[in-house]
C-alpha positions as CSV (number, residue, x, y, z in Angstrom):
1,M,10.2,25.3,3.3
2,N,13.1,23.1,2.0
3,L,13.4,19.4,2.7
4,A,16.2,19.8,5.2
5,G,14.1,22.3,7.2
6,L,11.2,20.0,7.2
7,E,13.3,17.1,8.5
8,V,14.6,19.3,11.3
9,Q,11.1,20.4,12.3
10,L,9.6,16.9,12.2
11,S,12.4,14.8,13.7
12,P,11.6,15.7,17.3
13,L,7.9,14.8,16.7
14,W,8.9,11.5,15.1
15,K,11.3,10.8,18.0
16,A,8.6,11.5,20.5
17,L,6.2,9.1,18.9
18,W,8.8,6.4,18.5
19,T,9.9,6.8,22.1
20,S,6.4,6.5,23.4
21,C,5.5,3.6,21.2
22,L,6.4,0.9,23.7
23,F,4.5,-2.2,24.8
24,C,2.8,-2.7,28.1
25,D,4.2,-5.4,30.5
26,C,1.2,-7.6,30.0
27,C,2.1,-8.1,26.3
28,P,5.2,-10.3,26.2
29,A,6.2,-11.5,22.8
30,K,4.5,-14.8,22.0
31,K,5.7,-17.5,19.7
32,G,3.8,-18.5,16.6
33,R,2.2,-16.8,13.6
34,W,1.6,-13.1,13.4
35,D,-2.0,-13.7,12.5
36,C,-3.0,-15.6,15.6
37,R,-6.4,-14.7,17.0
38,C,-5.4,-14.0,20.6
39,A,-5.4,-10.4,22.0
40,C,-3.6,-9.2,25.1
41,S,-5.3,-7.7,28.0
42,M,-5.3,-3.9,27.9
43,G,-5.8,-3.4,31.7
44,N,-7.5,-0.1,32.1
45,G,-7.7,0.3,28.3
46,T,-4.6,2.3,27.8
47,S,-1.1,0.9,27.2
48,R,1.9,2.8,26.1
49,L,1.6,1.3,22.6
50,Y,-2.1,2.1,22.5
51,S,-1.4,5.7,23.4
52,A,1.0,5.9,20.5
53,L,-1.6,4.3,18.1
54,A,-4.3,6.7,19.3
55,K,-2.2,9.8,19.1
56,T,-2.6,12.1,16.1
57,L,0.5,14.1,15.4
58,N,0.1,17.7,14.3
59,S,1.5,17.5,10.8
60,S,0.9,21.0,9.7
61,A,4.5,21.2,8.5
62,A,4.0,18.1,6.3
63,S,0.7,19.6,4.9
64,Q,2.6,22.6,3.4
65,H,5.2,20.8,1.4
66,R,4.7,19.8,-2.3
67,E,7.9,18.0,-3.0
68,Y,9.2,14.4,-2.7
69,L,9.8,13.4,0.9
70,E,11.9,10.4,2.1
71,S,12.2,9.8,5.8
72,P,15.6,9.5,7.3
73,D,16.9,6.0,7.9
74,P,16.1,5.5,11.6
75,E,18.9,3.0,12.5
76,H,18.7,4.0,16.2
77,L,15.1,3.0,16.7
78,E,14.1,0.2,19.0
79,P,12.4,-2.6,16.9
80,I,8.8,-3.6,17.5
81,D,7.8,-7.2,17.7
82,P,5.2,-7.5,15.0
83,K,3.2,-10.1,16.9
84,E,2.8,-7.7,19.8
85,L,1.7,-4.9,17.6
86,L,-0.8,-7.1,15.9
87,E,-2.2,-8.2,19.3
88,E,-2.4,-4.6,20.5
89,C,-4.3,-3.6,17.3
90,R,-6.8,-6.5,17.9
91,A,-7.2,-5.4,21.5
92,V,-8.2,-1.9,20.3
93,L,-10.6,-3.6,17.8
94,H,-12.1,-6.0,20.4
95,S,-15.7,-4.6,19.9
96,R,-15.5,-5.0,16.1
97,P,-16.1,-8.1,14.0
98,P,-13.0,-10.3,13.3
99,R,-11.0,-9.6,10.2
100,F,-12.2,-11.5,7.1
101,Q,-10.5,-14.8,6.3
102,R,-8.7,-14.8,3.0
103,D,-6.6,-17.6,1.6
104,F,-3.6,-17.7,-0.7
105,V,-4.1,-19.5,-3.9
106,D,-1.0,-21.6,-4.8
107,L,-0.1,-20.9,-8.4
108,K,2.3,-23.8,-9.1
109,T,4.9,-22.9,-11.6
110,D,7.6,-24.8,-13.4
111,C,10.3,-22.4,-12.1
112,P,11.7,-23.6,-8.8
113,S,13.6,-21.0,-6.7
114,S,16.3,-21.5,-4.1
115,H,15.4,-18.2,-2.4
116,P,12.3,-17.3,-0.4
117,P,9.5,-15.7,-2.4
118,I,9.1,-11.9,-2.4
119,R,5.7,-10.9,-1.1
120,V,4.3,-7.7,-2.6
121,M,1.2,-6.0,-1.2
122,Q,-0.8,-3.4,-3.2
123,W,-3.5,-1.4,-1.4
124,N,-5.5,1.9,-1.7
125,I,-6.1,2.3,2.1
126,L,-8.6,5.2,1.7
127,A,-7.4,8.6,2.9
128,Q,-9.0,9.4,6.3
129,A,-10.0,12.9,5.2
130,L,-11.6,11.6,2.0
131,G,-13.5,8.8,3.9
132,E,-14.9,11.2,6.4
133,G,-15.3,14.3,4.3
134,K,-15.7,13.7,0.6
135,D,-16.5,10.1,-0.4
136,N,-20.1,10.0,0.8
137,F,-20.3,6.3,1.7
138,A,-24.1,6.0,2.0
139,Q,-24.2,2.7,3.8
140,C,-21.0,3.0,6.0
141,P,-21.7,4.1,9.6
142,V,-19.8,7.1,10.7
143,E,-18.4,5.1,13.6
144,A,-16.7,2.7,11.2
145,L,-14.6,5.5,9.9
146,K,-13.1,6.6,13.2
147,W,-9.3,6.9,12.7
148,E,-8.4,5.5,16.1
149,E,-9.8,2.2,15.1
150,R,-9.6,2.2,11.4
151,K,-5.8,2.6,11.4
152,C,-5.7,-0.5,13.6
153,L,-7.7,-2.4,10.9
154,I,-5.2,-1.2,8.3
155,L,-2.2,-2.2,10.4
156,E,-3.9,-5.6,11.1
157,E,-4.2,-6.3,7.4
158,I,-0.6,-5.4,6.7
159,L,0.7,-7.4,9.7
160,A,-1.4,-10.4,8.9
161,Y,0.2,-10.8,5.4
162,Q,3.7,-9.7,6.3
163,P,4.7,-8.1,2.9
164,D,8.3,-7.7,1.9
165,I,7.3,-4.7,-0.3
166,L,4.3,-2.6,0.5
167,C,2.7,-0.2,-2.0
168,L,0.0,2.1,-0.7
169,Q,-2.2,4.9,-2.2
170,E,-4.3,7.5,-0.4
171,V,-1.9,7.8,2.5
172,D,-2.6,10.9,4.5
173,H,-1.3,9.7,7.9
174,Y,2.2,8.8,6.8
175,F,4.2,10.9,9.3
176,D,2.1,10.2,12.5
177,T,1.3,6.5,11.9
178,F,2.7,4.5,9.0
179,Q,6.3,5.8,8.9
180,P,7.0,5.7,12.6
181,L,5.4,2.2,13.2
182,L,6.6,0.5,10.0
183,S,10.1,1.9,10.5
184,R,10.3,0.1,13.8
185,L,9.1,-3.1,12.1
186,G,12.1,-3.0,9.8
187,Y,10.7,-1.2,6.8
188,R,12.2,1.8,5.0
189,G,9.5,4.1,3.7
190,T,9.1,6.8,1.0
191,F,6.2,9.1,0.6
192,F,5.3,11.3,-2.3
193,P,2.1,13.5,-1.9
194,K,-0.2,14.8,-4.6
195,P,0.6,18.4,-5.4
196,W,-3.0,19.5,-4.8
197,S,-4.5,16.8,-2.6
198,P,-8.3,16.9,-2.2
199,C,-7.7,16.0,1.5
200,L,-6.6,19.6,2.0
201,D,-10.2,20.8,1.3
202,V,-11.5,18.9,4.3
203,E,-11.5,20.6,7.7
204,H,-9.1,19.2,10.3
205,N,-7.3,17.2,7.7
206,N,-3.9,15.6,8.3
207,G,-2.1,17.0,5.3
208,P,-2.1,15.8,1.7
209,D,-2.6,12.2,0.6
210,G,-0.1,10.5,-1.7
211,C,1.7,7.3,-2.6
212,A,3.9,5.4,-0.2
213,L,6.4,2.6,-0.8
214,F,7.9,0.5,2.0
215,F,10.4,-2.4,1.8
216,L,12.0,-4.6,4.4
217,Q,15.6,-3.6,5.0
218,N,16.7,-7.1,6.0
219,R,15.7,-8.3,2.5
220,F,16.6,-5.4,0.2
221,K,18.9,-2.5,-0.1
222,L,18.0,0.7,-2.0
223,V,19.9,1.2,-5.3
224,H,18.0,4.1,-6.8
225,S,14.8,6.1,-6.0
226,T,12.8,8.4,-8.4
227,N,9.6,10.3,-7.8
228,I,7.5,11.2,-10.8
229,R,4.8,13.8,-11.2
230,L,2.9,12.3,-14.1
231,T,2.2,14.3,-17.2
232,A,-0.7,14.1,-19.6
233,M,-0.8,16.0,-22.9
234,A,2.5,17.6,-22.0
235,L,1.0,19.1,-18.8
236,K,2.0,18.2,-15.2
237,T,-0.9,16.5,-13.4
238,N,-2.0,16.0,-9.8
239,Q,-1.0,12.3,-9.9
240,V,2.3,10.8,-8.9
241,A,4.5,7.7,-8.8
242,I,7.4,6.4,-6.8
243,V,9.9,4.1,-8.6
244,Q,12.7,2.4,-6.7
245,T,15.4,-0.1,-7.8
246,L,16.1,-2.6,-5.0
247,E,18.8,-5.2,-4.7
248,C,17.7,-8.5,-3.1
249,K,20.2,-9.4,-0.4
250,E,19.8,-13.1,-0.8
251,S,20.3,-13.4,-4.5
252,S,22.0,-10.0,-5.4
253,Q,19.4,-9.6,-8.2
254,Q,17.8,-6.2,-8.8
255,L,14.1,-5.5,-8.9
256,C,12.4,-2.3,-9.9
257,V,9.2,-1.5,-8.0
258,A,6.7,1.3,-8.9
259,V,3.6,2.5,-7.1
260,T,1.1,4.9,-8.6
261,H,-2.5,6.3,-8.4
262,L,-4.0,7.5,-11.6
263,K,-6.8,10.1,-12.1
264,A,-10.2,9.0,-11.0
265,R,-13.7,9.4,-12.4
266,S,-15.6,8.6,-15.5
267,G,-14.8,10.8,-18.5
268,W,-11.1,10.9,-17.8
269,E,-10.2,7.8,-19.7
270,Q,-7.8,9.5,-22.2
271,F,-6.2,11.5,-19.4
272,R,-5.5,8.2,-17.6
273,S,-4.1,6.7,-20.8
274,A,-1.7,9.7,-21.2
275,Q,-0.6,9.3,-17.6
276,G,0.0,5.6,-18.1
277,C,2.1,6.3,-21.2
278,D,4.2,8.8,-19.3
279,L,4.8,6.3,-16.5
280,L,5.7,3.6,-19.1
281,R,8.2,5.9,-20.7
282,N,9.9,6.5,-17.4
283,L,9.9,2.9,-16.5
284,Q,11.5,2.0,-19.8
285,N,14.4,4.2,-18.8
286,L,14.6,3.2,-15.2
287,T,14.7,-0.5,-16.0
288,Q,17.5,0.1,-18.5
289,G,15.4,-0.9,-21.5
290,A,13.5,-3.6,-19.5
291,K,16.7,-5.3,-18.4
292,I,15.7,-5.0,-14.7
293,P,12.7,-7.0,-13.6
294,L,9.7,-4.8,-12.8
295,I,6.7,-4.8,-10.6
296,V,4.1,-2.0,-10.9
297,C,1.4,-1.6,-8.2
298,G,-1.4,0.8,-8.4
299,D,-4.9,2.0,-8.2
300,F,-5.3,2.8,-11.9
301,N,-8.9,3.9,-11.6
302,A,-9.4,2.0,-14.9
303,E,-11.3,-1.1,-15.8
304,P,-9.5,-3.6,-18.1
305,T,-11.4,-2.3,-21.1
306,E,-9.6,1.1,-20.9
307,D,-6.7,2.1,-23.0
308,V,-4.3,2.5,-20.1
309,Y,-4.8,-1.1,-19.2
310,K,-4.3,-2.2,-22.8
311,N,-1.1,-0.1,-23.0
312,F,0.4,-1.7,-20.0
313,A,-0.6,-5.2,-21.3
314,S,1.0,-4.6,-24.7
315,S,4.1,-2.5,-23.8
316,S,7.6,-3.4,-24.7
317,L,8.2,-4.0,-20.9
318,N,6.5,-7.3,-21.4
319,L,4.2,-6.9,-18.4
320,S,1.4,-9.2,-17.2
321,S,-1.3,-8.6,-14.6
322,A,-0.7,-11.0,-11.7
323,Y,-4.4,-11.4,-10.6
324,K,-5.4,-12.7,-14.0
325,L,-3.8,-16.0,-12.9
326,L,-6.7,-16.5,-10.4
327,S,-9.2,-16.8,-13.3
328,P,-10.0,-20.2,-14.7
329,D,-8.4,-19.4,-18.1
330,G,-5.7,-17.2,-16.7
331,Q,-6.8,-14.4,-18.9
332,S,-9.5,-12.5,-17.0
333,E,-9.2,-9.9,-14.2
334,P,-11.2,-10.3,-11.0
335,P,-14.8,-9.1,-11.2
336,Y,-14.0,-6.3,-8.7
337,T,-11.3,-4.9,-6.5
338,S,-13.5,-2.0,-5.2
339,W,-17.1,-2.1,-4.2
340,K,-18.9,0.8,-2.5
341,I,-22.2,2.5,-2.2
342,R,-22.1,6.3,-2.5
343,T,-25.1,8.7,-2.4
344,S,-24.9,8.7,-6.2
345,G,-25.2,4.9,-6.5
346,E,-23.4,1.6,-6.2
347,Y,-20.0,1.1,-7.7
348,R,-18.4,-2.3,-8.4
349,H,-15.2,-2.0,-10.4
350,T,-11.8,-3.6,-11.1
351,L,-9.3,-0.8,-10.6
352,D,-6.3,-2.2,-8.8
353,Y,-3.5,-4.2,-10.3
354,I,-0.1,-5.7,-9.7
355,W,1.8,-5.8,-13.0
356,Y,5.1,-7.8,-13.3
357,S,7.8,-8.7,-15.8
358,K,6.4,-12.0,-17.0
359,H,9.7,-13.4,-18.5
360,S,11.8,-12.8,-15.5
361,L,9.4,-13.2,-12.6
362,S,6.9,-15.9,-11.6
363,V,3.8,-15.5,-9.5
364,R,3.9,-18.3,-6.9
365,A,0.8,-17.4,-5.0
366,A,-1.9,-14.7,-4.8
367,L,-4.3,-13.8,-2.1
368,D,-7.9,-14.5,-3.0
369,L,-10.4,-11.7,-3.0
370,L,-13.3,-11.3,-0.6
371,T,-16.6,-12.8,-1.7
372,E,-19.8,-10.9,-2.1
373,E,-21.1,-12.6,1.0
374,Q,-18.1,-11.5,3.1
375,I,-18.3,-7.9,1.8
376,G,-22.0,-7.8,2.8
377,A,-24.9,-5.8,1.5
378,S,-23.6,-2.4,2.8
379,R,-20.4,-3.0,0.8
380,L,-17.1,-1.2,1.7
381,P,-15.7,0.3,3.9
382,S,-17.3,-1.3,7.0
383,F,-16.7,-2.3,10.6
384,N,-14.9,-5.4,9.2
385,Y,-12.8,-3.7,6.5
386,P,-11.2,-0.3,6.5
387,S,-11.1,0.7,2.8
388,D,-13.3,0.7,-0.2
389,H,-10.5,-1.1,-2.1
390,L,-9.4,-4.6,-1.5
391,S,-5.7,-5.3,-0.8
392,L,-3.9,-7.4,-3.4
393,V,-1.0,-9.6,-2.3
394,C,1.3,-11.8,-4.4
395,D,4.4,-13.9,-3.9
396,F,7.0,-13.6,-6.6
397,S,10.2,-15.4,-7.4
398,F,13.0,-14.7,-9.9
399,N,13.1,-17.1,-12.8
400,N,16.3,-19.0,-12.6
401,E,17.1,-18.6,-16.3
402,P,15.4,-15.5,-17.6
403,D,15.4,-15.3,-21.3
404,G,16.5,-11.7,-21.6
405,L,13.0,-10.4,-22.6
406,S,12.0,-9.1,-19.2
């Protein structure tokens, strides 16, 4: 099936979901912060929005494709008030514990900016098919993985931090959840699935998982978009990346953003290193020899001791890892970004990163990580938190006088 045929087949389904995704009369827009703790009454437990959230679209058409997909720009769609969507999600989650409190750490810099910071969110959200069918989380109750509620936890996390740019991995509900809802929140989305997604091995799956990149259209316009199937040892691999050049509407400055998800598992260190080198080569070209500032988000499946990390840290793109700035010396990565217990044992690793051009961008703030006490003895995912990976969120600004080494 070609891309045009897929768009024709899916468009009525998208339109039906978008049309049904309306708010009940008991949920008028409320003033104040998106992350307020109130939740509207659901009446008999079903509102028109809740029906849309609870619905699972038949995405058999999406599960068959193996090529890059970008959704059409839905200019005709009625916007959603993010406060109302957040309240609806919390109403669905009323029986679950409240979302963990995480604070932003102000990283004062000597580079003032006349424009609002750019908030970037990186998150491996845990593919639903993998969480239910392959990952074998030994301490996570099956009820905590129910998609009808877990997707509301994911949306709650996104809405609470209000990113301008959102980079996701392990997305297997792009067409029925994230693309329709986030489009109505003002985002433009792109999805690139793995060629041979392990999700497809799970019965009743929702299609392949892949990477997704969203940006707010009121802040950026798309200049260029590229989708990369990563190579290793001259062979095409099952891992992918999306790279987009955006133009900031306030400053007219360009920014290149990449999202990727490298090969998992121990023993594949050199394979990940080769994938990283391929991505760096592509980024060198797409940033015009590092002239365009760059942000790379991803689940690298690699600790800082691995070669792929060292290659990014020492590349000619002059990249630095944003979350190092939370350490006392500014040189150490967090102790973990993923913490889970599988039937094969407990896994506590630093795998997720936000890399940035250190000479042309400044990190103004970063979201602190969950503490061990917050995560709890059963680790992740849980009734409190929907993924086995923590979300990373940073505020960036352009340096006023970049020195040309970005």
